[in-house]
C-alpha distance (Angstrom), angle and dihedral (degrees) to the residues before:
residue distance angle dihedral
X1 . . .
X2 3.85 . .
X3 3.80 91.0 .
X4 3.84 90.1 52.1
X5 3.81 90.9 49.9
X6 3.81 91.7 49.7
X7 3.78 90.0 49.6
X8 3.82 90.1 51.1
X9 3.80 92.2 49.6
X10 3.82 90.9 47.8
X11 3.81 90.2 52.0
X12 3.80 91.2 50.2
X13 3.84 93.0 49.6
X14 3.76 89.6 45.1
X15 3.82 91.0 53.5
X16 3.82 91.2 48.6
X17 3.86 91.8 50.2
X18 3.80 89.6 48.4
X19 3.79 91.9 50.8
X20 3.81 92.1 47.2
X21 3.78 100.7 43.4
X22 3.74 110.9 6.3
X23 3.80 103.0 50.1
X24 3.85 119.2 73.8
X25 3.82 113.8 -102.5
X26 3.79 118.8 -118.5
X27 3.87 112.9 -101.5
X28 3.81 93.3 -112.6
X29 3.81 92.9 56.5
X30 3.82 90.7 77.4
X31 3.82 93.7 50.6
X32 3.80 119.5 99.7
X33 3.81 113.0 -164.3
X34 3.79 94.6 -165.6
X35 3.80 91.5 51.8
X36 3.82 90.1 47.8
X37 3.84 91.1 50.1
X38 3.77 89.8 51.0
X39 3.83 90.6 51.9
X40 3.79 89.5 49.0
X41 3.76 91.0 50.5
X42 3.81 92.2 48.6
X43 3.83 89.7 50.6
X44 3.81 91.2 54.5
X45 3.81 91.7 48.8
X46 3.80 92.0 47.6
X47 3.81 95.4 46.8
X48 3.81 101.4 38.8
X49 3.85 97.9 34.5
X50 3.80 95.9 -150.8
X51 3.78 125.6 -176.2
X52 3.81 89.5 -133.5
X53 3.80 131.7 2.9
X54 3.78 139.3 179.8
X55 3.82 124.7 -169.7
X56 3.83 125.0 -171.1
X57 3.80 121.2 -171.7
X58 3.81 131.3 -172.7
X59 3.79 106.6 -157.6
X60 3.76 126.3 -20.1
X61 2.86 159.2 -34.7
X62 3.80 84.4 -136.1
X63 3.82 122.7 -167.7
X64 3.82 89.4 -79.4
X65 3.84 92.5 51.5
X66 3.82 96.0 -108.3
X67 3.79 120.4 149.6
X68 3.81 119.9 -174.8
X69 3.81 93.1 -147.9
X70 3.78 136.2 -11.2
X71 3.84 131.9 -171.4
X72 3.80 124.8 -165.9
X73 3.83 126.4 -170.4
X74 3.81 112.6 -175.5
X75 3.80 131.3 176.0
X76 3.80 124.3 -166.9
X77 3.81 98.9 5.5
X78 3.83 121.2 148.4
X79 3.80 126.1 -127.4
X80 3.79 125.9 173.1
X81 3.79 91.2 -6.0
X82 3.82 93.0 -57.0
X83 3.82 124.9 110.0
X84 3.81 110.6 -125.3
X85 3.78 112.1 -147.9
X86 3.84 93.4 -158.4
X87 3.82 133.2 2.3
X88 3.78 124.7 178.1
X89 3.81 126.1 -175.4
X90 3.83 130.2 -174.4
X91 3.82 113.1 -177.8
X92 3.81 130.8 174.7
X93 3.79 131.9 -152.6
X94 3.83 94.2 2.2
X95 3.78 121.2 -179.4
X96 3.79 115.8 -159.3
X97 3.75 124.3 -175.3
X98 3.84 110.2 -78.4
X99 3.82 113.0 -77.7
X100 3.81 89.4 -126.4
X101 3.86 87.5 71.0
X102 3.79 97.2 48.0
X103 3.80 95.1 91.8
X104 3.77 88.8 63.3
X105 3.80 105.2 37.8
X106 3.79 107.7 1.6
X107 3.84 124.0 -121.8
X108 3.80 120.3 -48.7
X109 3.82 131.8 178.2
X110 3.82 113.1 -107.7
X111 3.77 99.1 176.1
X112 3.78 143.6 -26.8
X113 3.77 139.7 -172.1
X114 3.82 100.6 -132.6
X115 3.81 142.2 -8.5
X116 3.81 132.3 -167.3
X117 3.76 121.0 -167.4
X118 3.83 144.0 175.9
X119 3.79 131.7 -179.1
X120 3.78 138.5 -175.6
X121 3.81 119.9 -153.2
X122 3.79 121.4 -172.9
X123 3.80 124.5 -134.2
X124 3.83 90.3 -126.1
X125 3.81 91.9 55.3
X126 3.81 91.9 49.4
X127 3.81 87.7 48.7
X128 3.78 91.5 53.5
X129 3.79 94.3 47.8
X130 3.79 101.0 37.3
X131 3.79 102.3 38.5
X132 3.77 104.1 26.7
X133 3.77 102.2 36.2
X134 3.79 99.2 34.6
X135 3.79 97.7 45.2
X136 3.77 94.4 31.5
X137 3.78 126.3 -113.0
X138 3.82 90.2 -131.1
X139 3.78 94.8 56.7
X140 3.79 104.8 109.3
X141 3.82 91.0 -164.6
X142 3.84 93.4 69.2
X143 3.78 122.1 66.8
X144 3.81 141.7 157.4
X145 3.78 93.1 27.0
X146 3.78 116.4 174.5
X147 3.78 140.8 163.8
X148 3.81 124.5 -156.3
X149 3.79 128.3 -166.5
X150 3.76 110.3 -140.5
X151 3.76 133.2 177.8
X152 3.78 107.5 -69.8
X153 3.83 95.3 -3.4
X154 3.77 151.1 14.3
X155 3.77 135.1 -96.3
X156 3.81 124.9 -155.8
X157 3.79 130.5 179.8
X158 3.77 138.6 173.4
X159 3.76 142.5 159.7
X160 3.79 125.3 -118.4
X161 3.78 116.6 -157.7
X162 3.81 107.4 -139.1
X163 3.81 121.5 -161.1
X164 3.81 113.5 -156.1
X165 3.81 114.7 138.1
X166 3.80 85.9 -43.4
X167 3.82 134.0 20.4
X168 3.78 122.3 -102.1
X169 3.82 137.4 160.1
X170 3.84 122.6 -116.1
X171 3.84 114.4 -155.4
X172 3.79 114.1 -141.9
X173 3.80 120.7 -169.8
X174 3.76 130.8 -178.4
X175 3.80 131.4 -169.0
X176 3.80 123.7 -174.6
X177 3.77 145.6 115.7
X178 3.83 138.7 -110.3
X179 3.78 124.5 -102.4
X180 3.81 134.3 -179.7
X181 3.81 117.7 -121.2
X182 3.79 129.6 -177.2
X183 3.80 88.9 2.1
X184 3.81 91.2 -85.3
X185 3.81 109.6 54.9
X186 3.83 133.0 75.9
X187 3.81 112.8 -147.7
X188 3.77 134.7 -176.2
X189 3.78 107.2 -109.7
X190 3.80 138.1 -175.1
X191 3.78 91.8 12.2
X192 3.79 136.5 165.1
X193 3.79 129.6 -164.7
X194 3.81 125.5 -154.3
X195 3.77 128.0 -169.0
X196 3.78 114.4 -156.4
X197 3.83 87.4 -15.1
X198 3.85 93.0 -53.3
X199 3.81 120.5 116.9
X200 3.81 115.3 -112.5
X201 3.85 118.4 -133.2
X202 3.80 114.4 -99.4
X203 3.80 94.2 -113.1
X204 3.79 93.1 57.2
X205 3.79 90.9 43.3
X206 3.84 92.0 53.8
X207 3.80 92.1 50.5
X208 3.79 92.2 48.8
X209 3.79 96.0 47.3
X210 3.81 94.7 43.3
X211 3.83 87.5 71.5
X212 3.80 92.0 68.2
X213 3.83 102.5 34.5
X214 2.96 123.5 148.9
X215 3.80 95.5 35.5
X216 3.81 90.9 -164.8
X217 3.84 124.4 19.3
X218 3.80 117.6 -169.4
X219 3.82 91.0 175.2
X220 3.81 89.7 103.1
X221 3.80 90.7 68.9
X222 3.81 111.8 104.3
X223 3.80 93.9 -123.9
X224 3.82 117.7 70.5
X225 3.81 98.3 -118.8
X226 3.79 124.0 -156.4
X227 3.81 108.1 -161.6
X228 3.79 118.1 -167.0
X229 3.81 110.0 -178.7
X230 3.77 142.3 24.7
X231 3.82 125.4 -155.0
X232 3.79 119.0 -168.4
X233 3.77 119.5 -155.0
X234 3.81 131.7 177.2
X235 3.78 96.8 -82.1
X236 3.83 106.2 9.0
X237 3.79 147.6 34.8
X238 3.79 122.9 -127.9
X239 3.81 117.5 -157.9
X240 3.79 124.9 179.6
X241 3.74 147.0 159.5
X242 3.81 122.3 -107.2
X243 3.84 91.3 -90.1
X244 3.78 121.3 36.5
X245 3.81 124.8 -122.5
X246 3.82 118.1 -107.2
X247 3.83 131.4 -167.2
X248 3.83 120.6 -122.9
X249 3.80 140.8 -172.1
X250 3.79 112.7 -75.6
X251 3.81 145.7 101.4
X252 3.80 105.9 -36.1
X253 3.81 130.4 -154.0
X254 3.79 124.4 -174.6
X255 3.77 137.4 -169.3
X256 3.84 134.1 -175.0
X257 3.78 123.2 -178.3
X258 3.76 113.6 -121.3
């Protein structure tokens, strides 16, 4: 009887050892969601180069790249050549490319159920991008360029030094407003250009402004944003979706540039 019992115990232990070490593990057993979330966070930091960033995730990314919900709060990132003072994202049921592929191409958004977003862009940062980068800070012909946010619109002016027999300054002024297009782009809208206080014909105005449209392009952001409204204040622009993003309880990752 004792020998039979020992044989039974041996068979049980043998079966356990086989199940633990001899049988192939399911594919998901080698996947670590916390490690995948850290890699996702590192990819956002590397690509967006924020001054500070917080990421909150609720579940995932699983082996298929799915995250139930993700919240991002970035300060001082750059998109489309413009510094963004603040950018907040709240996305639900997001599917990224599978983490197994991230070594080769990095994570990318395949689909998602919903996204809420809000952003704050400062007048000074628009100035730097629009007037310095678009016209060129090495162009000796342009000088005293400035852009001013005003109630309900914007005003820009600058001098162009013309050289024809003798040298003289041409004053260019522009008035207009901001508008959202394609849910992701900020364009100059309803604008007029004057040269030495004289209105410029529409055809010439269109050709001049087309060089700097869109003024701000958030299409480079990994999430397909759908912005709904734009609010212009004295020194900044606020853009947001219909519903505002909100943080929640979950695994949290933070970054601050040294």
